[in-house]
KEPAKOL-77298 format. One line per field, with one value per residue: residue number from 1; residue in one letter; y negated, z, x of N, C-alpha, C in turn. Coordinates in steps of 0.001 Angstrom, whole numbers. Each point is the difference from the previous one (the first is absolute). Layout:
BEGIN
num = (NUM ...)
residuo = (a ...)
n.y = (Y ...)
n.z = (Z ...)
n.x = (X ...)
ca.y = (Y ...)
ca.z = (Z ...)
ca.x = (X ...)
c.y = (Y ...)
c.z = (Z ...)
c.x = (X ...)
END
This chain:
BEGIN
num = (1 2 3 4 5 6 7 8 9 10 11 12 13 14 15 16 17 18 19 20 21 22 23 24 25 26 27 28 29 30 31 32 33 34 35 36 37 38 39 40 41 42 43 44 45 46 47 48 49 50 51 52 53 54 55 56 57 58 59 60 61 62 63 64 65 66 67 68 69 70 71 72 73 74 75 76 77 78 79 80 81 82 83 84 85 86 87 88 89 90 91 92 93 94 95 96 97 98 99 100 101 102 103 104 105 106 107 108 109 110 111 112 113 114 115 116 117 118 119 120)
residuo = (m p d s i m r y f l a l c l f q c a f l l p a q e g k e p i l v s e g k t y g q v v g i e a g d y f y l l f k d a a g e t e p f l v l r p d d k l e t v l n d i g n h e g r a a a v k w r e t v r y v p e a g s n i r q k e a y s i e l t t p e)
n.y = (46534 -640 -1158 -412 932 -375 -1268 343 734 -1015 -861 816 110 -1309 -135 912 -626 -1116 446 564 -300 1271 -471 -93 389 -806 -413 -78 -1269 -453 -334 -1106 -866 -895 -852 -1300 -369 -1214 -519 210 216 776 1273 710 1184 410 1213 785 -1054 -343 -1247 -421 -1102 -204 -1317 359 -281 879 246 1135 391 705 1108 159 1252 265 801 -412 -968 -812 -231 -610 894 942 -769 -240 1278 207 -1038 538 -322 291 927 -171 -59 886 -689 917 1074 642 992 525 1122 145 709 1238 24 1197 -484 643 -1248 -151 998 -974 -62 -833 -1000 -265 -1263 492 -867 -162 -1259 -956 -1064 -541 -959 -993 -730 -88)
n.z = (41300 -993 613 -1215 -399 927 -256 -1287 255 740 -917 -866 810 230 -1304 -192 942 -564 -1220 -169 1209 251 172 1099 664 959 -1214 270 361 -1239 537 -438 963 495 804 -194 378 -428 986 -94 1270 -735 304 303 -561 421 -381 -1042 -322 708 -389 -70 19 -1013 142 -1176 -207 -926 1197 -340 224 849 -203 1258 -388 1073 163 32 567 -31 1140 -799 -960 911 569 -1216 -309 1235 -459 -1045 779 909 -952 -306 -1176 877 -51 -889 350 -980 806 -1209 -213 -1235 100 -380 324 450 -627 1069 368 -522 763 192 -654 1000 -786 1197 439 905 755 479 -358 915 -587 1111 -885 64 -489 -1158)
n.x = (32689 -577 35 -361 850 871 -347 93 1084 423 -434 548 1042 -60 -185 932 706 -414 198 1165 477 -168 -1218 751 -1059 432 286 1285 -205 20 1166 -620 -338 848 -621 99 -1220 339 -723 -1336 -313 -795 158 -1086 79 -1179 294 258 732 1086 -277 1258 -749 827 152 535 1268 -393 -553 587 -1248 738 -703 394 92 -746 1051 1267 -744 1055 629 903 -130 51 924 494 -104 435 681 -621 -1024 913 33 -1280 593 468 1116 300 686 -627 376 293 -701 447 -1116 199 -1297 -343 -1068 -481 -280 1206 426 904 1155 276 368 543 -120 836 -701 1234 295 63 501 -513 -204 849 -1008 663)
ca.y = (-117 -1393 -308 41 1411 454 -549 736 1309 -218 -305 1236 873 -549 259 1413 188 -582 418 1308 1053 452 -572 1047 -469 457 -243 -1250 -1045 -237 -1402 -623 -1166 -693 -1423 -971 -1055 -1196 -715 -284 988 -414 700 1453 594 1377 827 1341 -241 -1304 -792 -1351 -893 -888 -882 -177 -1361 -432 -230 1211 795 1413 881 983 1092 123 1357 177 -1293 -105 -800 -1386 -44 371 -1182 -941 570 5 -1390 -580 -1349 -977 77 -362 -1216 -85 394 1279 872 1374 1063 1012 1111 400 1451 760 991 556 -644 922 -681 -169 1310 -51 -760 -1445 -807 -1188 -559 201 -885 705 -964 -1402 -986 -1316 -1025 -1368 -615 -942)
ca.z = (-439 138 1120 -424 -80 1393 516 -655 639 1345 -127 -410 1181 922 -610 209 1420 339 -803 -621 985 479 1276 1002 1353 994 -417 480 -1033 -726 133 -1280 288 1262 -151 952 -686 822 -291 1122 393 -410 828 -129 -711 446 -779 228 592 619 -797 369 -1156 117 -1158 -239 -286 -1265 232 -297 1174 -236 1130 383 783 1332 529 1189 308 1183 1069 -449 -899 768 788 -924 -425 1126 279 -1341 -18 391 -898 -1366 -471 489 -906 432 -984 158 -486 -598 -793 -1073 -67 -743 933 -304 717 -154 -503 -1443 -574 -841 517 -118 292 750 956 1390 953 1220 975 -368 727 -34 -250 68 -1320 -129)
ca.x = (-1374 -432 -895 -1394 -398 -134 -1255 -1078 -127 -512 -1427 -659 -55 -998 -1301 -307 -308 -1290 -1145 64 143 -1305 -411 -44 -235 955 1381 589 7 1250 419 337 838 -220 260 -526 -741 -183 -1230 -905 -994 -1339 -975 -3 -1127 -182 -913 528 1314 179 934 408 -62 1151 188 1429 466 -602 -1421 -767 -342 278 -315 1010 -546 594 -149 839 618 847 -617 -207 -1151 -1187 -368 -652 -1277 -927 -402 124 -570 1022 1147 -381 654 1379 1081 558 637 -480 878 -867 522 -894 23 -1003 -509 -1309 -1103 -1128 -1192 187 253 1196 1130 -177 1192 -412 946 -387 673 376 489 -181 792 -613 1006 -499 136 1132)
c.y = (-1452 -158 109 1436 558 -492 724 1354 -119 -277 1246 960 -485 226 1450 271 -460 655 1432 1147 465 -597 1125 -605 574 -203 -1337 -1048 -147 -1491 -523 -1173 -539 -1471 -828 -1099 -1147 -702 -270 1157 -546 640 1497 433 1460 680 1433 -83 -1438 -752 -1341 -818 -1087 -812 -266 -1453 -554 -247 1188 773 1471 815 990 1041 49 1408 185 -1321 87 -922 -1429 -113 339 -1176 -1015 519 -33 -1392 -796 -1426 -1085 -5 -349 -1340 -154 433 1269 673 1420 949 1132 1080 282 1510 527 1097 482 -695 867 -651 -199 1347 34 -741 -1477 -672 -1266 -449 132 -941 809 -942 -1412 -864 -1332 -1036 -1372 -624 -1010 -1366)
c.z = (220 1105 -387 -85 1407 590 -605 676 1426 -45 -381 1177 993 -533 246 1452 314 -724 -519 982 455 1371 1007 1386 927 -379 565 -1109 -618 105 -1353 228 1381 -221 1102 -815 975 -404 1253 240 -382 892 -140 -772 430 -866 294 670 493 -783 657 -1279 194 -1273 -163 -372 -1292 131 -305 1288 -343 1228 238 876 1351 512 1314 339 1199 1008 -446 -886 752 849 -867 -388 1116 348 -1304 -66 344 -929 -1450 -372 460 -1076 541 -1160 302 -567 -484 -697 -1088 -168 -978 957 -450 870 -222 -599 -1518 -696 -889 724 -272 379 700 962 1403 894 1244 1074 -505 867 -146 -130 190 -1372 -23 -362)
c.x = (-445 -1047 -1468 -508 -193 -1320 -1195 -218 -522 -1501 -783 -139 -1050 -1405 -403 -352 -1415 -1164 41 203 -1375 -294 -151 -134 1063 1450 476 -38 1389 315 444 935 -341 285 -604 -670 -221 -1287 -802 -949 -1373 -1054 156 -1237 -79 -1047 379 1366 55 1074 287 -48 1041 140 1492 324 -599 -1507 -894 -273 152 -389 1138 -677 707 -294 749 700 940 -690 -298 -1234 -1286 -489 -742 -1383 -1042 -510 64 -530 1005 1207 -336 628 1437 986 644 727 -462 1046 -892 804 -1023 148 -1042 -440 -1367 -1043 -1243 -1245 64 199 1229 1118 -233 1316 -457 1093 -577 809 345 537 -261 907 -701 1109 -618 179 1126 -482)
END
């Protein structure tokens, strides 16, 4: 099967996971992808949920949902003022999960760890 057809079916499956599955509270999130983003810590944003704001290498600021941080990320979040502007690498998981406030499945990136780095 050609690679382009495989990518099409994968994209279709991910679309169905995010938008066509019935939204059900209490279901485990569906893992879409995992990765690491390099850049700078910008700050935090709190509302219904808690977000780490992070500027990537291209200069785009991206919010990462924080639900279950490890000890390294929790240390940064608890002292965010001393870490703003620091070079770092955020480890994240992209998931599809039910969000009660939205009443539907939402696809988002969740930060679970951070590695502080020194700029080159």
